[in-house]
VMD Tcl script that draws the C-alpha trace (Angstrom):
set ca {
  {-50.46 -82.55 -14.83}
  {-48.29 -82.64 -11.70}
  {-48.67 -81.76 -8.31}
  {-45.32 -80.12 -5.82}
  {-46.13 -80.55 -2.38}
  {-44.07 -78.88 0.29}
  {-40.83 -79.21 -1.59}
  {-37.27 -77.86 -0.69}
  {-33.99 -77.81 -2.27}
  {-30.95 -76.77 -1.01}
  {-26.99 -76.67 -1.93}
  {-24.78 -76.25 0.80}
  {-25.63 -73.20 2.70}
  {-28.02 -71.76 -0.28}
  {-31.58 -72.61 0.12}
  {-33.10 -72.24 -3.87}
  {-36.72 -72.89 -2.42}
  {-38.30 -73.92 0.72}
  {-42.09 -75.71 1.51}
  {-42.96 -74.79 -1.92}
  {-46.43 -76.13 -3.47}
  {-47.95 -75.62 -6.78}
  {-50.09 -77.77 -9.58}
  {-49.96 -77.51 -13.14}
  {-53.52 -78.32 -14.36}
  {-54.71 -79.74 -17.59}
  {-53.82 -77.79 -20.75}
  {-52.39 -75.19 -18.78}
  {-48.93 -73.62 -20.38}
  {-46.94 -72.20 -17.50}
  {-43.97 -69.73 -17.57}
  {-41.72 -70.12 -14.97}
  {-39.77 -67.10 -13.90}
  {-37.00 -66.16 -11.41}
  {-33.55 -64.47 -11.23}
  {-30.51 -66.59 -12.35}
  {-29.19 -69.00 -9.84}
  {-32.68 -68.83 -7.92}
  {-33.75 -72.92 -8.90}
  {-35.95 -72.64 -12.16}
  {-33.68 -75.12 -13.86}
  {-32.99 -76.96 -10.83}
  {-37.03 -77.25 -10.33}
  {-36.79 -78.99 -14.31}
  {-34.33 -81.24 -13.15}
  {-36.36 -82.36 -9.96}
  {-39.51 -83.00 -12.08}
  {-37.75 -85.36 -14.75}
  {-35.70 -86.78 -11.57}
  {-32.22 -86.15 -12.30}
  {-31.93 -84.74 -8.65}
  {-33.62 -85.26 -5.52}
  {-35.68 -83.04 -3.21}
  {-34.03 -82.47 0.16}
  {-37.71 -82.53 1.10}
  {-41.27 -82.51 -0.46}
  {-43.12 -84.42 -3.12}
  {-43.40 -84.52 -7.04}
  {-46.82 -86.19 -7.82}
  {-46.72 -87.34 -11.44}
  {-49.37 -89.68 -12.87}
  {-48.92 -93.06 -13.92}
  {-47.73 -93.38 -17.93}
  {-47.82 -89.36 -17.81}
  {-45.08 -88.54 -20.34}
  {-42.52 -85.22 -20.07}
  {-40.65 -84.17 -22.46}
  {-37.33 -82.44 -21.70}
  {-34.58 -80.94 -23.75}
  {-31.10 -83.01 -22.47}
  {-28.32 -80.95 -22.36}
  {-25.74 -83.82 -23.45}
  {-25.52 -84.63 -27.60}
  {-26.04 -88.29 -28.38}
  {-27.31 -89.22 -32.08}
  {-27.57 -92.65 -33.64}
  {-28.77 -92.12 -37.20}
  {-26.64 -91.12 -40.10}
  {-28.72 -87.92 -41.06}
  {-30.67 -84.88 -39.34}
  {-33.80 -86.33 -40.71}
  {-33.50 -90.09 -39.60}
  {-31.95 -89.24 -36.22}
  {-35.37 -86.79 -36.00}
  {-37.60 -89.44 -36.95}
  {-36.84 -91.81 -34.28}
  {-38.48 -89.94 -31.76}
  {-41.76 -90.45 -33.97}
  {-43.99 -92.54 -31.44}
  {-44.79 -95.80 -32.73}
  {-48.09 -95.42 -34.22}
  {-47.10 -92.30 -36.24}
  {-43.52 -94.27 -37.93}
  {-44.82 -93.08 -41.28}
  {-45.72 -89.70 -40.60}
  {-42.53 -87.97 -41.91}
  {-44.30 -85.09 -43.06}
  {-44.10 -84.09 -39.29}
  {-40.75 -84.35 -39.35}
  {-40.08 -82.13 -42.20}
  {-42.45 -79.77 -40.97}
  {-40.94 -79.57 -37.63}
  {-37.45 -79.36 -38.94}
  {-37.83 -76.68 -41.40}
  {-39.92 -74.74 -38.54}
  {-36.78 -74.91 -36.45}
  {-34.58 -73.83 -39.61}
  {-33.30 -76.46 -40.93}
  {-32.94 -76.45 -44.85}
  {-32.92 -79.72 -47.29}
  {-29.41 -79.66 -47.28}
  {-29.11 -79.83 -43.38}
  {-31.61 -82.88 -43.01}
  {-29.08 -84.77 -45.42}
  {-26.17 -84.04 -42.90}
  {-25.05 -86.47 -40.35}
  {-25.75 -84.64 -36.79}
  {-21.81 -84.59 -36.34}
  {-21.55 -82.24 -39.07}
  {-23.98 -79.60 -37.47}
  {-22.55 -76.68 -35.61}
  {-23.55 -76.73 -31.87}
  {-26.41 -74.45 -31.73}
  {-28.43 -76.43 -34.40}
  {-27.66 -79.58 -32.61}
  {-29.30 -78.25 -29.58}
  {-32.01 -77.38 -32.26}
  {-32.18 -81.33 -33.32}
  {-32.55 -82.16 -29.39}
  {-35.43 -79.71 -29.00}
  {-36.95 -81.12 -32.70}
  {-36.80 -84.74 -31.34}
  {-38.67 -83.38 -28.08}
  {-41.23 -81.48 -30.08}
  {-42.00 -84.89 -32.30}
  {-42.32 -87.63 -29.52}
  {-45.26 -88.48 -27.66}
  {-45.30 -86.35 -24.40}
  {-48.27 -84.98 -22.25}
  {-45.97 -82.16 -20.53}
  {-43.00 -80.00 -22.05}
  {-40.31 -78.69 -20.10}
  {-38.59 -75.99 -22.28}
  {-35.34 -74.34 -20.86}
  {-34.49 -71.27 -22.75}
  {-35.52 -72.53 -25.95}
  {-34.64 -69.60 -28.10}
  {-31.17 -69.27 -27.35}
  {-30.28 -71.16 -30.10}
  {-33.27 -70.04 -32.14}
  {-33.16 -67.15 -34.84}
  {-36.14 -64.51 -35.07}
  {-38.13 -66.74 -37.75}
  {-37.46 -70.15 -35.36}
  {-38.66 -68.11 -32.33}
  {-42.27 -67.18 -34.42}
  {-42.64 -70.61 -35.81}
  {-42.00 -72.15 -32.00}
  {-44.39 -69.72 -30.61}
  {-47.53 -70.70 -32.80}
  {-46.30 -74.63 -32.21}
  {-46.83 -73.88 -28.47}
  {-49.70 -72.13 -28.87}
  {-51.16 -75.12 -30.65}
  {-49.93 -77.92 -28.47}
  {-52.60 -79.63 -26.99}
  {-50.60 -80.91 -23.47}
  {-49.23 -79.11 -20.55}
  {-45.82 -76.73 -20.74}
  {-43.60 -74.93 -18.37}
  {-41.23 -72.52 -20.14}
  {-38.29 -70.67 -19.25}
  {-36.93 -68.11 -21.05}
  {-35.58 -64.70 -20.82}
  {-37.63 -63.35 -24.04}
  {-40.69 -61.74 -21.85}
  {-42.51 -61.17 -25.50}
  {-42.17 -65.06 -26.23}
  {-43.61 -65.76 -23.11}
  {-46.42 -63.76 -22.86}
  {-47.34 -64.58 -26.33}
  {-47.31 -68.18 -25.68}
  {-48.29 -68.95 -21.73}
  {-51.73 -69.02 -19.80}
  {-50.21 -68.79 -16.61}
  {-46.99 -67.80 -14.75}
  {-45.30 -68.82 -11.92}
  {-42.35 -67.15 -10.07}
  {-39.58 -68.56 -7.93}
  {-39.48 -65.40 -5.67}
  {-37.61 -65.07 -1.96}
  {-37.57 -69.01 -1.75}
  {-41.05 -69.34 -2.39}
  {-43.35 -69.66 -5.79}
  {-46.36 -67.88 -6.52}
  {-48.68 -68.93 -9.32}
  {-51.29 -66.69 -11.16}
  {-53.66 -66.63 -14.30}
  {-52.07 -64.25 -17.08}
  {-48.57 -62.75 -17.80}
  {-45.56 -61.83 -16.63}
  {-46.29 -58.14 -16.17}
  {-49.33 -59.18 -14.38}
  {-47.52 -61.35 -12.14}
  {-44.86 -58.68 -11.57}
  {-47.13 -55.92 -10.49}
  {-49.06 -58.12 -8.11}
  {-45.72 -59.22 -6.08}
  {-44.80 -56.00 -6.43}
  {-48.34 -54.53 -4.94}
  {-48.26 -57.60 -2.12}
  {-44.76 -56.69 -1.02}
  {-45.78 -52.84 -0.79}
  {-48.69 -53.54 1.12}
  {-46.77 -56.27 3.29}
  {-44.07 -53.27 3.85}
  {-46.88 -50.65 4.80}
  {-48.68 -53.37 7.35}
  {-45.31 -54.26 8.74}
  {-44.63 -50.35 9.31}
  {-48.22 -49.76 10.93}
  {-47.73 -53.03 13.29}
  {-44.47 -51.82 14.37}
  {-45.97 -48.38 15.27}
  {-49.14 -49.84 16.79}
  {-46.74 -52.33 19.00}
  {-45.08 -49.48 20.16}
  {-48.62 -47.58 21.01}
  {-49.56 -50.75 22.41}
  {-46.23 -51.11 24.69}
  {-46.54 -47.45 25.72}
  {-50.09 -47.74 27.08}
  {-49.21 -50.89 29.20}
  {-46.15 -49.15 30.71}
  {-48.15 -45.98 31.23}
  {-50.87 -47.51 32.88}
  {-49.94 -50.82 34.11}
  {-50.34 -49.29 38.17}
  {-54.09 -48.29 37.27}
  {-56.66 -50.55 38.80}
  {-59.53 -49.03 36.66}
  {-57.54 -49.61 33.34}
  {-56.65 -53.11 34.39}
  {-58.85 -54.84 31.88}
  {-57.69 -52.39 28.93}
  {-54.31 -53.01 29.78}
  {-54.77 -56.93 29.78}
  {-56.80 -56.93 26.42}
  {-53.57 -55.21 25.16}
  {-50.97 -57.49 26.58}
  {-53.08 -59.98 24.76}
  {-53.18 -58.02 21.69}
  {-49.23 -58.00 21.89}
  {-49.04 -61.22 22.11}
  {-51.06 -62.69 19.34}
  {-49.34 -60.02 16.82}
  {-46.37 -61.56 15.97}
  {-43.59 -59.57 14.40}
  {-43.04 -59.31 10.54}
  {-39.53 -59.55 9.17}
  {-38.62 -56.64 7.07}
  {-37.91 -57.80 3.32}
  {-34.71 -58.42 2.13}
  {-33.17 -56.11 -0.52}
  {-33.14 -57.77 -3.84}
  {-30.24 -56.77 -5.92}
  {-30.92 -55.70 -9.48}
  {-29.36 -54.53 -12.53}
  {-29.62 -51.01 -12.93}
  {-27.46 -48.94 -14.95}
  {-27.32 -46.43 -17.83}
  {-24.63 -45.84 -20.69}
  {-22.73 -42.72 -20.76}
  {-22.97 -41.13 -23.59}
  {-20.52 -38.96 -24.98}
  {-21.39 -35.58 -26.68}
  {-21.43 -35.50 -30.34}
  {-22.51 -32.39 -32.37}
  {-22.45 -33.83 -36.30}
  {-25.36 -35.39 -37.61}
  {-24.11 -39.18 -38.97}
  {-22.43 -41.07 -36.88}
  {-21.36 -44.06 -39.40}
  {-21.80 -43.79 -43.11}
  {-21.66 -47.21 -45.14}
  {-20.87 -46.96 -48.83}
  {-20.60 -49.65 -51.23}
  {-19.98 -52.48 -48.62}
  {-19.11 -56.09 -50.23}
  {-18.26 -58.68 -47.91}
  {-18.36 -62.81 -48.60}
  {-16.25 -65.61 -47.09}
  {-17.09 -67.06 -50.59}
  {-16.02 -64.80 -53.22}
  {-18.50 -65.95 -55.55}
  {-21.13 -65.92 -53.02}
  {-21.10 -62.65 -51.09}
  {-22.81 -62.06 -47.74}
  {-23.24 -58.64 -48.24}
  {-23.06 -56.65 -51.62}
  {-23.01 -53.03 -52.69}
  {-24.04 -52.05 -49.44}
  {-24.65 -48.35 -48.45}
  {-26.28 -46.69 -45.31}
  {-25.81 -43.43 -43.10}
  {-26.75 -43.80 -39.38}
  {-28.02 -40.92 -37.73}
  {-26.62 -39.56 -33.95}
  {-29.76 -40.78 -32.51}
  {-31.04 -43.86 -34.65}
  {-32.09 -47.23 -33.12}
  {-31.11 -49.80 -35.74}
  {-31.70 -53.05 -35.31}
  {-29.95 -55.96 -37.59}
  {-32.61 -58.93 -38.20}
  {-32.98 -62.33 -40.16}
  {-32.54 -65.90 -39.95}
  {-29.31 -67.41 -37.99}
  {-26.20 -67.71 -41.05}
  {-27.38 -65.08 -43.20}
  {-24.30 -62.71 -41.90}
  {-25.72 -60.38 -39.28}
  {-22.88 -61.04 -36.80}
  {-20.26 -60.68 -40.01}
  {-22.38 -57.43 -40.60}
  {-21.72 -56.05 -37.29}
  {-17.98 -57.19 -37.11}
  {-17.29 -55.10 -40.33}
  {-19.12 -51.81 -38.83}
  {-16.80 -52.36 -35.64}
  {-13.57 -52.51 -37.82}
  {-13.17 -56.29 -36.61}
  {-13.22 -57.64 -40.65}
  {-12.23 -55.46 -43.44}
  {-14.57 -55.18 -46.40}
  {-13.64 -56.86 -49.79}
  {-15.21 -53.44 -51.27}
  {-16.68 -50.35 -50.10}
  {-16.16 -48.31 -46.91}
  {-17.14 -48.18 -43.47}
  {-16.28 -44.64 -41.93}
  {-16.84 -42.39 -38.62}
  {-15.91 -39.06 -37.90}
  {-13.25 -38.77 -35.50}
  {-15.37 -37.84 -32.70}
  {-17.09 -40.93 -32.90}
  {-16.44 -43.31 -30.00}
  {-17.67 -47.15 -30.09}
  {-18.48 -49.49 -27.93}
  {-18.60 -52.89 -29.34}
  {-20.80 -55.73 -27.39}
  {-19.94 -59.31 -28.95}
  {-20.81 -62.94 -27.42}
  {-17.45 -64.14 -28.15}
  {-16.06 -61.36 -26.27}
  {-16.24 -63.55 -23.41}
  {-13.42 -65.46 -24.25}
  {-11.38 -62.51 -23.97}
  {-12.19 -61.99 -20.42}
  {-8.95 -63.10 -18.24}
  {-10.06 -66.45 -16.47}
  {-8.08 -65.87 -13.43}
  {-8.76 -61.93 -13.35}
  {-11.50 -61.03 -10.64}
  {-14.52 -58.72 -12.05}
  {-12.90 -55.72 -10.79}
  {-9.83 -56.33 -12.40}
  {-11.75 -56.78 -15.68}
  {-13.57 -53.50 -15.23}
  {-10.58 -51.74 -14.95}
  {-8.75 -53.19 -17.79}
  {-11.42 -51.37 -19.97}
  {-10.21 -48.08 -19.19}
  {-6.62 -47.19 -17.56}
  {-8.15 -44.14 -16.09}
  {-10.73 -45.76 -14.32}
  {-10.34 -45.23 -10.46}
  {-10.86 -48.16 -7.98}
  {-13.94 -46.85 -6.60}
  {-15.56 -46.11 -9.50}
  {-14.52 -49.77 -10.98}
  {-16.55 -50.70 -7.58}
  {-19.40 -48.71 -8.27}
  {-19.96 -49.95 -11.84}
  {-19.00 -53.66 -10.69}
  {-22.15 -52.54 -7.90}
  {-24.47 -51.76 -10.81}
  {-24.04 -54.84 -12.23}
  {-24.76 -56.53 -9.38}
  {-21.17 -57.69 -7.88}
  {-21.40 -56.04 -4.55}
  {-18.90 -56.20 -1.68}
  {-16.98 -59.62 -2.01}
  {-18.85 -61.02 -5.32}
  {-16.52 -57.87 -7.26}
  {-13.38 -59.87 -6.01}
  {-14.87 -63.35 -7.95}
  {-12.52 -64.82 -10.63}
  {-13.82 -64.52 -14.24}
  {-13.18 -68.45 -14.42}
  {-16.08 -69.23 -12.00}
  {-18.49 -66.92 -13.24}
  {-22.08 -68.56 -14.95}
  {-22.85 -67.14 -18.52}
  {-25.36 -64.48 -17.28}
  {-22.50 -63.32 -14.75}
  {-19.95 -62.89 -17.73}
  {-22.65 -61.07 -20.33}
  {-22.79 -58.65 -17.34}
  {-19.16 -58.17 -17.08}
  {-18.75 -57.29 -20.35}
  {-21.64 -54.95 -20.08}
  {-19.55 -53.16 -17.04}
  {-16.65 -52.85 -19.49}
  {-18.86 -51.51 -21.91}
  {-20.13 -48.53 -19.64}
  {-16.90 -47.79 -18.12}
  {-16.09 -45.18 -21.05}
  {-18.12 -42.92 -22.76}
  {-19.45 -43.54 -26.02}
  {-21.59 -42.34 -28.62}
  {-22.08 -44.91 -30.62}
  {-23.42 -48.72 -29.53}
  {-23.02 -51.97 -31.65}
  {-24.48 -54.88 -30.14}
  {-24.88 -58.67 -30.92}
  {-27.44 -60.44 -29.12}
  {-26.40 -58.76 -25.75}
  {-29.64 -60.51 -24.12}
  {-28.23 -63.80 -24.27}
  {-27.68 -65.46 -20.59}
  {-29.56 -62.11 -18.87}
  {-32.43 -62.93 -16.74}
  {-35.69 -61.41 -17.39}
  {-34.90 -58.90 -14.85}
  {-31.30 -58.01 -16.59}
  {-32.58 -57.93 -20.30}
  {-35.87 -55.01 -18.75}
  {-32.57 -52.90 -17.27}
  {-30.57 -53.25 -20.55}
  {-33.87 -52.14 -22.50}
  {-34.26 -49.34 -20.59}
  {-30.76 -48.48 -20.35}
  {-30.82 -48.34 -24.26}
  {-33.79 -46.41 -24.16}
  {-32.27 -43.67 -22.70}
  {-29.15 -43.49 -24.00}
  {-28.25 -40.41 -25.88}
  {-26.11 -41.59 -28.86}
  {-26.67 -44.15 -31.95}
  {-27.55 -47.92 -31.29}
  {-27.14 -50.96 -33.84}
  {-28.07 -53.88 -32.49}
  {-28.56 -57.92 -33.75}
  {-31.27 -59.56 -31.90}
  {-34.06 -61.77 -32.24}
  {-35.86 -60.39 -29.29}
  {-39.24 -58.97 -30.30}
  {-39.90 -56.80 -27.09}
  {-36.63 -55.11 -27.94}
  {-37.73 -54.55 -31.83}
  {-41.33 -53.57 -30.80}
  {-40.14 -51.34 -28.19}
  {-37.00 -49.39 -29.76}
  {-36.49 -50.14 -33.76}
  {-36.94 -47.06 -35.90}
  {-34.82 -48.71 -38.80}
  {-34.52 -52.56 -39.69}
  {-31.47 -53.66 -41.48}
  {-33.12 -57.29 -42.80}
  {-31.25 -60.20 -44.03}
  {-33.79 -62.50 -46.03}
  {-34.00 -64.32 -49.11}
  {-30.02 -64.17 -49.45}
  {-30.24 -60.76 -49.72}
  {-30.23 -57.55 -47.33}
  {-32.43 -54.51 -47.44}
  {-33.33 -51.28 -45.36}
  {-36.98 -50.97 -44.14}
  {-37.59 -47.20 -42.67}
  {-39.81 -47.99 -39.69}
  {-40.59 -49.94 -36.72}
  {-40.54 -53.91 -36.61}
  {-44.90 -53.95 -36.14}
  {-44.57 -51.99 -39.35}
  {-42.21 -54.62 -41.49}
  {-44.43 -57.52 -40.20}
  {-47.63 -55.36 -41.44}
  {-45.78 -54.24 -44.93}
  {-43.54 -56.96 -45.69}
  {-43.18 -59.94 -43.09}
  {-40.91 -62.95 -43.08}
  {-40.86 -64.92 -46.32}
  {-41.52 -67.96 -44.84}
  {-44.33 -67.18 -42.96}
  {-46.08 -65.98 -46.29}
  {-48.26 -69.15 -47.14}
  {-49.12 -69.29 -43.53}
  {-52.32 -67.54 -41.99}
  {-50.71 -64.32 -40.15}
  {-51.98 -64.31 -36.34}
  {-51.54 -60.66 -34.82}
  {-52.57 -59.03 -31.78}
  {-55.21 -56.99 -33.10}
  {-57.25 -60.19 -34.92}
  {-57.58 -62.35 -32.20}
  {-61.27 -63.14 -31.30}
  {-62.14 -60.66 -28.03}
  {-63.17 -62.80 -24.92}
  {-65.63 -62.09 -22.55}
  {-65.91 -58.60 -21.03}
  {-64.35 -58.29 -17.94}
  {-64.30 -55.40 -15.35}
  {-60.96 -53.39 -15.80}
  {-58.59 -53.66 -12.76}
  {-57.71 -50.73 -11.08}
  {-54.74 -48.91 -12.38}
  {-52.05 -48.51 -9.46}
  {-52.36 -44.63 -9.86}
  {-55.96 -44.62 -9.30}
  {-54.97 -47.17 -6.13}
  {-52.49 -44.83 -4.93}
  {-55.61 -41.94 -5.07}
  {-58.04 -44.10 -3.42}
  {-55.61 -44.73 -0.69}
  {-54.51 -40.89 -0.34}
  {-58.40 -40.18 0.05}
  {-59.12 -43.15 3.26}
  {-56.07 -41.69 4.74}
  {-57.08 -38.33 4.82}
  {-60.09 -39.16 6.09}
  {-58.85 -41.75 8.51}
  {-56.71 -38.53 9.69}
  {-59.96 -36.02 9.75}
  {-61.68 -38.53 11.87}
  {-59.31 -40.19 14.51}
  {-57.41 -36.86 14.80}
  {-59.82 -35.44 17.49}
  {-60.10 -38.73 19.15}
  {-56.36 -38.77 19.34}
  {-56.19 -34.95 20.68}
  {-59.19 -35.73 23.18}
  {-57.07 -38.67 24.55}
  {-54.11 -36.91 24.68}
  {-55.49 -33.96 26.88}
  {-57.13 -36.44 29.21}
  {-53.81 -38.70 29.36}
  {-52.07 -35.56 30.59}
  {-54.54 -34.81 32.79}
  {-54.23 -38.30 34.12}
  {-50.82 -38.05 34.49}
  {-50.78 -35.00 36.42}
  {-53.64 -36.02 38.52}
  {-51.64 -39.30 39.62}
  {-48.89 -37.23 40.17}
  {-50.81 -35.29 42.33}
  {-52.05 -38.04 44.41}
  {-48.85 -39.57 44.82}
  {-47.64 -35.80 46.22}
  {-50.46 -35.39 48.61}
  {-50.11 -39.16 49.86}
  {-46.50 -38.62 50.87}
  {-47.21 -34.95 52.48}
  {-50.20 -36.88 54.60}
  {-47.58 -39.34 55.89}
  {-45.22 -36.69 56.44}
  {-47.96 -34.88 58.71}
  {-49.38 -37.67 60.34}
  {-45.49 -38.45 61.58}
  {-45.15 -34.46 63.00}
  {-48.90 -34.84 64.29}
  {-50.27 -31.71 62.06}
  {-53.84 -32.62 62.39}
  {-55.06 -29.91 60.91}
  {-52.87 -30.00 57.80}
  {-54.02 -33.39 57.48}
  {-57.52 -32.71 57.20}
  {-57.09 -29.90 54.22}
  {-54.52 -32.58 52.43}
  {-57.38 -35.24 52.70}
  {-59.97 -33.33 51.40}
  {-57.20 -32.34 48.33}
  {-56.76 -36.36 48.37}
  {-60.21 -36.94 48.19}
  {-60.94 -34.24 44.93}
  {-57.92 -35.50 43.13}
  {-59.11 -39.25 42.80}
  {-62.91 -37.95 42.03}
  {-61.08 -36.13 39.29}
  {-59.16 -39.23 38.50}
  {-62.00 -41.34 38.49}
  {-63.34 -38.95 35.82}
  {-60.72 -38.56 33.68}
  {-60.65 -42.81 33.14}
  {-64.47 -42.70 32.73}
  {-63.88 -40.01 29.57}
  {-61.08 -42.12 28.47}
  {-62.43 -45.19 28.47}
  {-64.96 -44.75 25.53}
  {-62.74 -42.87 23.53}
  {-60.53 -45.50 23.36}
  {-63.27 -48.18 22.45}
  {-64.47 -45.53 19.77}
  {-61.02 -45.19 18.48}
  {-60.50 -48.67 18.49}
  {-63.54 -49.33 16.53}
  {-63.00 -46.62 13.82}
  {-59.31 -47.06 13.22}
  {-59.86 -50.97 12.76}
  {-62.78 -49.97 10.11}
  {-60.16 -47.75 8.15}
  {-57.51 -50.60 8.40}
  {-60.06 -52.88 7.02}
  {-60.79 -50.31 4.09}
  {-57.07 -49.94 3.41}
  {-56.38 -53.80 3.61}
  {-59.23 -54.51 0.90}
  {-57.85 -51.83 -1.66}
  {-54.69 -53.04 -1.31}
  {-55.64 -56.64 -1.90}
  {-54.48 -57.70 -5.35}
  {-56.85 -59.93 -7.55}
  {-56.84 -63.44 -6.50}
  {-54.58 -65.78 -9.41}
  {-55.94 -69.01 -10.51}
  {-54.90 -72.24 -8.86}
  {-51.68 -72.83 -7.22}
}
mol new
graphics top color blue
foreach p $ca { graphics top sphere $p radius 0.5 }
foreach p [lrange $ca 0 end-1] q [lrange $ca 1 end] { graphics top cylinder $p $q radius 0.2 }
display resetview
């Protein structure tokens, strides 16, 4: 359990967060969300003491142990198993079953456990570091994108492990589905502040959107109200009878302050350009066979036809051949037997993580986009760069200084630069933040062509998959149906002996009043606004008539006063008597108009304040749990 108070961190001229405060309470599992570059990893480094804040304090109880997966890789034991066992707590040194369980859960086979850690790939070395953190005796885990080097079965195992974790957790991941299944609370770094609620990412983002919508409406209403008050003060400043109301409004104006307009946050918003295709199949696979070891082929005699609007997802543990299979479909590898054939009218867009290496380090973002298609006009290249959040001078950044997420966005920009009718995508969500992943999901959903995609992201599988190509148990099969149906009918072999926990089998919690949907809130808001207009408009009309009478009468009084002065100077006594009588009547009329206006103004203020209160109560979102 930790407490953060008034924390501020800056790098050069950029402020990541300013004056933030929050608590992580006992047994809370907190999802930390925010855009790439907004300070999530920096916050982790501050918590573990690898960096110092510019201002503020992080309070951690004495003897409170925090587990954090280090980026540097340093191993001392001769085998993977022994290296992992070094992290067992002193009173559990002989609990080797825990080492076996966690290594197996993270995808280490028996042969892997006997290897020297240096023999592992980079991804498996990161997994080993994760295993060591999970085995140690920690009160809190800080996990920064743990899914990046895990496959789908390991991610599902980690989900179960974290749900059973007895301590505290702060999790950063671009995989919204994984986060929502694990966390009890969500904490956002947003506009250099933080917001924490009890619940999932969807609830948090809905609440932020509603609060910002309310803020903007309030700001606009405040500006309108400010102008009304300023106009009133200017109009009646010289009126002795209304000096009380004028002074009251001056005080109101001084107390109001001024709300700043919210800064527009750039967001990924794009669509793939579909090239028209009128055939039935965009790809035909027949008798496909391939293996790096001729005696143990990864793919054997595989056949499948891909329809023009199919959504086909390739799933399975790492190292089984998913990326290899996609390379065969893309023509980057030659099959040892069989064929992969597309009609002449099919144009393929291929996204592969290793394509990042093909980007010219000294090229700018704009130059790389233009390299995708020689016919692209500079204006279109600028437009595509803007869609990928490289606006203005950011489009002139060199590739060499971009982050992994930014390079992925450059690859996506190159992919949408030209029309295609078949997309081959290998883990495109890696290095994208949650917002960017959501934008990609929406773009794929709307794409009017075929999609074949390798992913471990169950949100994409749940939302898009219609057919599955499954690598499992040293075999390759096709499942015709959704991912949810696959889990129900087939499932992962590594989970066969484990009780399946499905969302619809969880015990129901206590009944709660359903929250109002945004559509219902808009409907109620419209009703209140209509009622407000109906009640206040007659008052506004009556006040408008009186104000016009007051303006005209004050002008008459000024005119009559000038004429009396002129008549006095010319000694026209008869004229003076008539003008004085008219002036007296005008002043009586003015007093009457003010007397009528004052109660109208008071009634208007009271009723408008009541409607404003009702609207504010309607807009106010449910309060989240402790911050």
